[in-house]
N, C-alpha and C positions, 0 to 999 in steps of 0.2 A: 683765280688772283687770290693772293693771300696778303691780308694786313700784318704788317711787323712793327705797327706803331700807328697812333693815331693819324688819320689822313685827311686832309680838305683837298677835294677837287675842285679847280674853279676853271669856268669858260668866263672871260670879261666881253666876249663878243656872241652870247647867247648860242655857243655849239652845243651839239648833242654830247652826251656823257652816256656813252654804250659798254653794258657788261654784257659779253656773249655767252659768258660761261658762268660758274660759281664763283662767290667772293665769300671767304673765310677769314678768320683772325679775331682775338679777343681784345678787338679796339673799337674807337670811333672813328664813324665814317661821315663825312661832311660833305655834301654836293650843293655847289652853288653856280646854276644858271638859267639863263633865260628859254634854254631850250630844252631837250627832251632828255630826260634821266631814264634810261631803259635797263631794267634788270630782267636779262633773257635767261638767266639760272639763277637756281636755289642760293640763297644769302644765308649763310651763318649755318646750313646743315650740319656740317662736319664741327666747325667750331664758331658758337656763336657770337658775332659782332658783340661790342658794348652797346652801341647804338647807331642809329642809321638817323641821318637828318637830311632834308631838302630844305631849299630856301623858296620863298614865295613864288619867283616868276617862273615861267613855263610848267612843265608839266614832268609825272613822274608815270611810268610803265612798268608796272608788276607782270610779268611774263613768265616767270621761273619757278612758280606754283608756292614758295614759301620764303618769308623773312623771318629770320629767330634771332633776336638778340637776348642778352641778360638784361638791358635797362630800356631806355625808351627807344621809342620809335616816333618822329616828328615830320610827317609829309606836310610842307609848307604850301606847297604847288597843289595843281587839280590832280586827281591820281585816277589811272585807266587800270582796269584788268584786262588782260590779254589771255589768260588762263584763271583757274579756279587758283584762290590767294588765300593762304593760313599766314597770319601774323601772330608771332607769337613772343612775349617777353617773358622769360623762364624766373626773371627776377622781380615779377611787381610793378615793371616799370610802364610809364602810360604809352598808349599808343593813340597819336593825335591825328587826324585829319584838317589842315587848316582851310581846306577848297572843298570843290566839288570830289566825289569817287564816282565814276560810272563804269558799265564794261559789263556785258550781257555772261557772267560767270557767277560762281559762290565766292562769296568774302567770308571767312571765319577769323576771329580776333580773341586770343586767347592770351588773359593777361589778369594777374590780381589787382592791376592799377587801373587808371583810370581809360576807358576808350571815349573820346571826344570826336564826334562829328561835327565839326562847325562849320561845314557847306551842306549843301543839298545831296542828297544821297540816291544815285540813280536817275536823275531829273532828264539826261539827253538819251542814256542808253541804262533801262532798267537792269539792276543786277538780277542774276537768278535768285538767290538767297542773301541774307545776313544772319550770322549766327555770332554770339557773344559767349563766353561761360560763364560759369556761377561765380568763380571769384572776382573781385573788385567793382565797378561799376560803369554805367555808360552815360555818356550825356548826349543829348540829340539836340544839338544848338542850330540846327541848319536851315530848320522847318519843315523840311520832308525826306522820306526815304519809302524809293520805290522800287520793288521785285516783282518779278514775274510769279516767283514761288514763297516761300517761308520767310517769315522774320522771327527770330528766337532771341530774345535777349534773356540769357539766364543770369545776369547780375542785375544789381538796382539800379533803375533808370530815374535819371533826372532830365528834366525838359528845360531848357534855356531859350526856348522860343516857341509860339505857336507850333504845333508838330502836325503833319498828317502823314501817315503812314500808310500805305497804299500796295497790295498785293495785286497785279492785273491777271493773274492764272489762279485765283481762289487759294491761294497757299495761305496757313495758318498764321497769325499774328501772337506770337505768345511772350509772356513777361512771367519769367519765372520767379520774380521777387516783386519788390516795391517799386510804386512808379510815384514821383513828387516832382514839382515844380508848378508857380504861379502862372499857367499857360494853360491854353486849349488844347486838347488831346482828340483828332478825328483817325479812327480807323476804318478804312474801307478794303475788304476783303469779301470775296463768296465765300471764303473758308471759316474756319472758328477764329475767334479772337477770344483768349484766355488771359484773364487776369490771375495769376497764382499766388501774388502778394497783395497786401494792403495798397490802396490807391490813394495818394494824397493824405496820408496819415499824419507825414512831418510838415510838409507843404501843400496845402490843400491845391489841385488844379482849377484853372478858371472854369472849364468845361469839359466832359467828355461826350462823345458822339461816335456811335457806330452806324454804318449804312445799313440798307434792308436786305440785300442779300446774306447769306450766311448764319452765323450764330453767335452768340458771347456767352462764354463762360465764367462767372464771377466766384472764385476760389477762395479769396485771399481774406475774406471775412468783412470788408468795407471800402466804400468809394466814397469820398470827401472832395468835394467842391465849391466854389465860392458862387459860383452860379447855374448853369444848367446840366442836367445828365439825361441826354437822350439815345434809347437803345433802340435802334431801327429794326434791329433783328430780333430773333427770337432767344430769350435767354434764359440760361441753366443755370441754378445756384447749386455750388458745389460745398457752401460751408454756410452756416449760420451768417447773414449778411445785414449789414446796416449801409443804406445809401443816405448820405447827409448833403445838405446844400445849405451853407453857411449864411447866403445871401439871398435866400429867397428865391432861388434859380428852381425852374420845372424840373421833374424827374419824370420823364415819361418812356414809355413801353410801348414800340409800334407794333409789337407782335407778342405771341406767348412767351409766359413766365411758368418754369419748371422746375 
């Protein structure tokens, strides 16, 4: 299918809207249905769309491997991955998930805009991995991200709610840049939790907690919270480090520090 103009596809009776193959064309695509929107082929792989938007009711299945736009991608409904998915905005458009995202596959988001997870990720069916690239920023507003493998946040992360990041299969959870936001951050993995940038330097977190398995690498120079910092696993410093609780919270190391 090729778009020759901005297109709005609407089913007023909750019918499914399915694309059996590729979708291309430098225009905006909007889909409104309380049914299932299914992308079974690559979207924008030849000619990137300007934007993709789905409304809040229903769900969206991304089965074609990739969605490429020059502008924004806004998934208002629950998203399911039925294949590894790479969502790319070549023009710094925001990529927003208004609801949950599930499916036992890898999710990669590439944009110099904002990647926003506004619902729980992997709460029903954990993703294999979540990866965001270095440009832009990531907002985690949905409370949790669960994967069987790694979580790699290459860009600056902002918490919009108390957040628990879990890898059930000992994957590394890595922050390539800063982490900010006045909420609690908990990381549960038997792999490596790596803070590559300053934590709480702009907006202090409420607390930081890592569980006992695995290890934590503090490479960004500082961690600032208003409350407690509890490192349950072995901690390794990769730079001169200052840990600060502005509100008299306890700072606890449950294992070694090297």
